[in-house]
C-alpha angles and dihedrals in degrees: 000000000000126000088253092054090048090050091052092047090051097049117125111278093251093057093043089051091055091051091048094046093051104034102025096246140003089257091053089052092050093045093046091056092041091053091047090054091046092050092049091050092049090051089054093046100043100030098209121187110303090005093154092057091047091050091051089052091053091049090048092056092044088055091051090052091048091052092046091051090048089055088054092054097260127119096250099188092049095047093048089047090051091053089047088052089053090052094050091046089055091044097053091046094047092240120158112227121237097241112177102165117095125239087251091055091048093050090044091055091049090050090052088057089060089068097049 
């Protein structure tokens, strides 16, 4: 477990409850952001068709998450940056992440952000 994951797990119960209510669990929150960062990075690395538009979409949803976290009394930009740092730490050390949420859960969480 990373320092960021420990931080999230040790948040005050009110803030943890908001993450759980919206994302399903604190792990699902962490993994949703982690996968968003990973997707953005892969767009930049691989440059698929319309990669710049796809990257802008990722950044748009990251911004929504940051603003949502700010509303809940967390420093959204910092927390998203910490999760991004965890991703890049894994990437440079060739570590496979422990992703337990399904693609459907990930997409479901992204779809919830559309209504924020």
